[in-house]
N, C-alpha and C positions, 0 to 999 in steps of 0.2 A: 600371388606373384606381384612384385612391385611394378607399378606402371612405369613405362619408359619416360625418361626426361624429355619434356618438350623444349627443344633447343632454342635459346634466344637468338643465336646467330650460328650459321653453319660454317663460316670461315673465321680464321683468326683475325682479331681486330688489329688495327695499326699499332695500338699500344702494346699488344702482345708481341708483334714483330719487332718493335723497338726493344722490348725486353730481351728478345732473342739475340739482338746485336751485342748486348752485353755478354750473353752466354758464349758467343763466338770467341770473344776475347778471353773469357774464363777457360774454355776448353784449350785454347792455345797456351795459356799460362800453365795449366795442369800438365800438358804434354811437354812443356819446357823442362819440367822437373826430371822426366825420364831422359830427355836429350842431354841435359847437363850432367846428370848423375852417372849415367852409363853403368848401372849396377842393378841387380835384382831388387835391392832395397829401394832404389829410386823408382823402379817400375812399380813396386808395391805402394809407395807413397803417391805416385800418380793415380793409381787405382783408387786409393782412399779419397784423394781430392775430387776425382771424377764422381765418386759415389755421393759425396755431400752436395756437389753441384747438381748432379742429376736429381737427387731426392728433393732438393730445394726447388728445382725447376718443375718436377712433377707436382709438388705441393702447390706451387703457384698456378700451374695449369688447371688443376682440379678446383682450386679456390675461385677461379673466375669462370669455370665451366657452367653453362646454363644461366649466366648472368647477362642482362642487357648491357651493351656498351654504353657507358655513361662517364661523366666527369669523375664521379666517385671511384669507379673502377679504374680509370686511367691514372688517377693519383695513387691509388693502391699499387698498381703495377709499377709506377715510377719509384715508389718507396722500396718495393721489392728489388727493382733494378739497381737502385743505389746500393743496397746491401750486397747484391751479387757483384757489383762493380768493385766494392771494397774487398770482398772475398777474393776476387780474381787478382787484384793488385798484390795482395799479401800472399797468394798461393805459392809462389816459388820459394818462399821463406817460411812456410807453415810449420816446418819441423826444425827450424834453426832459431836459436836465441829465444827471446821472450816477447819483445814488443810486437812484432808483426804477427806471430802466432796468436797473441791475445787479441789484436785488432781483428784478425780473421774470425776468431771464435766468437767475439762479441757481435760482429756483424751478422754472423750465422744465427746467433741466438735471437737477435732482433728480428731477423727474417722469419724465423720459426714462430716467434711470438705474433708477428703480423698475420701469418697464415693460420695459426691456431685461433686467433680472435676472429678472423674472417669466416672460418668454417663454423665457429660458434654463432656468429651473426646470421649466417645462412641457415642455421639449424640443420646442417647436412646429416647429422647422426641422431636427430630427434626421434626417429622411428625405432631406435635401438633402446629406448627407455632413458630414464634419468641417469642411471649409471653409465650406459653406453654413450650418452651425449658428452660425458666428461672423460671417460676412458676410451680412447680411440687412437688410431694411428698417428694423428696429429699431436696428441698428448705425449705419445711415446717419443716422437721426434724432438719434442721440447726437452725431455729428459736427456736424450742423446746430445742435444746442443749444450746443455749444462756440463756434460762430461767433457766436451771439447774445450770449454772454458777452463775446467780443472786441468786438462791436459796441457794447456798453454802455460799454466802456472808452475808445473813441475819441470825439473831439469830435462833438457833434451836428451833423447836416448831411448832406451828400452821401455821405460815406464810411460813416456809420452806416446810412443808408437802403440803400446798395448792399449792405452785409453782410447786412442783413435780407432783401433780395430773394434773394441767393445762398443764404442758409440755408433760406428757404422753398422755393425751387426744388429744392434738394438733397433736402430732406425729401420733397417730393411726387414727385420723380423716382425715389426709391428703389424703390418697387414696380414701376415701369415698367422700370427698368434691370435689376432682379433678378426678372423675371417668373417664371422657372423656380423660384425659391425659393417663390413664392406657390402654385405648383401642388402643392407637397408638403405644404401646410398643410391640415388638415381643417376644414371649416366645416359647421355645421348650417344648416337652412333655415327655422327658426322664430324663434329668438331674435334673430338679426341684423336681419332686416327690421323687427321691432318697435322695436329700439333706434335704428336710423337714422330711422325714422318719428318717434320721440320728439324727435329733434333738429329735424326739420321743424316739429313743433308748437311747439317752443321759439322758433324763428325767426319763425313766424307770430304767436306771442304778443307778440313785440317790437313788431309793428304796433299791437296793441291797447294795450300799455303806453305806447308813445311818443305815440300820438294821444290816448289817455285822459289822460295827465299834462298834455299841452299844453292840451287842452280844459278840464280841471278848473281850471287856473290863469288862464284867459283869460275875458273877457266876450264870448261868442260872439254874432255876429249871425246872421241867418237863413241867409245863404249858407254860413257856417261850419258851422252845424248840418246843412245839406244835405251839405256835404263830409264831415262825420263819418258820416252815414248811408251815403253812397256808399263810404267807406273800409271800413266794416264789411261791406257787401255784397261789395266787392272781396276782402276777406279770406276771406269764405265761398267765393268763386269760386276763389281760390288753393287753399284747403283741398280743394275738390271735385276739382280737377284731379289732386291727388295721391292722396287717400284713397278716392275713388270707384272708380278703376281702376288707378292707378299702384302702390299698395301691393300689391295682389293680384298684379300682374304681376311684381313683384320676388320675391315668395314663390314663384310658379310657376317663374320662371327659375332660382332657386337650387335648387329641387327637381329640375329636369329637365336642367340644364346639367352636362355631364360634368366640366368643370373649374370648380368653384365659385369658385376663387380669382380667376378672370377677372371674374366678376360682382361679387365683393367689392371688387376693385380698381377696375374701370372704372365700375360702376353705383353702388355704395354709397360708396366712398371718394372717387373723382373726381367723379362725377355729382352726388352730394348736396352737396358743398361749393359747387358752382355754384348749386344750388337755394337754399342758405342765404344765399349772397352776394346773390342776387336778392331774397330776402325781406327781408333787412336793408336793401337799397337801397329797396325799397318802403316800409319802415317810416320811414326817415329822410325820404324824399320826401313821404310822407303827412303828416308833422308840419308840413312847410313849407306844404302845401296848406291845412291848417286855419288857419294864420296869415294867408295872403294868398290867399283863394279866388278873388277876382275879378281879381287882377292877372295879367299875363302872366309867364311863367317868367323868374325873375331869380335869379342865383346858382346855384351847382353843385347844391345840394340839391333845387332845384325840378325838375331833370331826372331825379332818381334814381328816382322812382316809375315812369315809363314805361320807363326803362332796366332797372330791376329786374324789372318784369313781362316784358319782352322776354327777358331772360336766363333767367328761370324757365321760360317756355314753351319756349324754344329748347332748354333742357337736356333736356327730355323727348324731343326728336328724337334726341339722342345716346344717351340711356340705352335707349330702345326699340330703336335700331339695334344696340347692343351686346348686348341681351338676345335679340332676335328677328330681327335683320337687316333691319328695315323700320321707317321712321318714318311716322306717319300724315299724310295730306295736310291734314286739318283743323287740326292743331296747327302744321303748317308755314305755312299761310296765316295763321293767327292771329299767329304770330311775326312774319311780314312786316308785317302791319297794325300791330302794336304798335311795330315799328321805325319805320314811317312816322309814327306818332303822336309818337314821340320826336323826330324831326326837325322835325315841325310844331309842337311844343309852344312854341317861341319866339314863335309868331304867335297862340297861343290863350290865353284866360284859363285859369288853372290848374284851375278848376272844370270847364271844358269838357274839358280833357285827362283829368282824373280820371273824368268821366262816360263818356268814350269808351273809356278803358282798361277800366273796369268793364263796359261794354256788350260789349266784345270777349270778355272772360272768361266772362261770363254766357252770351253767345251760343254760345261754344265748348262750354261744359258742356251747354247745352240740346241742341245738335246731337249731341254724343256720346251723351247719354242717349236721344235719339230713335232714333239708329242702333242702339244696343244693345238697347233695349226692343222694337224692331220686328224684331229678328233680322237686320238688314242687315249685310253685311260692312263693316268700316272700310276706307276707301280708303287704300292704302299707296303710298309713294313708290318702293319697290323690294321685290322678294321674294328678293333674294340674301341668304342667311343669312350673318351675320358669323362670322368664325372664332373 
């Protein structure tokens, strides 16, 4: 068994937090594509943009993990931050024209080259042999980055979108296809959970920023103010689901799992991107509900809040199964109810859908708090431990 990584620092460095500030802007820019497009195609483009931003952030986080905070590391993070800044600026036009898509793709390629070179310098995959040190997930993402450059050079439309989809699938498929490479990498159990939780906070913050900016520019009626209050309570419920119990579960899993790379891949890398997409969906949908609280759902964005909440809660079923081999019955039932609300949202005023989704999340948190505080065991769907 690989010895656990001896962590150089348990908390995020100030340079990492500065990099995160750029990411806040990047997530806002990606969400803007869905807000402006108001179509399923625009939602899909937002997901693709979030995917490359997420995977770039994951790569940056892993590249500085276990490294002493130094001037060299700070300059490296600043260089990565500049690339992400350029990506964020060009993001709203990533699928339009040629100049800005090419600028985004080149900045992404430079970022991936920086990450690949840093992981080579750290010899992160050296225990996988000569072949493994060259063919690893960071090499795969370089190939995906080249595909995005090619996508920027072809005419906008179906071919460009197809290349984007292939590039994102290739990048995300790398850790799964090369799972044995991940087993050879050493990971600490303190720094990484904090870093991934930071991204969840950033995505949660998008709800506050999106709704707040919409509310500040509009003359709100009584129902819109009620919607604003409900959205804030909803945000608190989403926060509670993750930080009251989920965060400590991730830390515990990393400390106790014999193959930490499995947790980093399945729970942190794959699971958390689903959490982020769900939260951004909630943010975009919440903005629509402030605009038209008494109308029934119309347009794609009006459905995104219940869809996003369903994805967010459902993801915990997957992550808990991968960590402990069992999903909780409470969250499974809540996910089913949220899915039903999504289907029924076409028949309900948006304020009613919002209130119902908020009630489900508050009720789920209250139930879990009561179970834990009274010492009762959580009802589990299965007790078969995942491999």
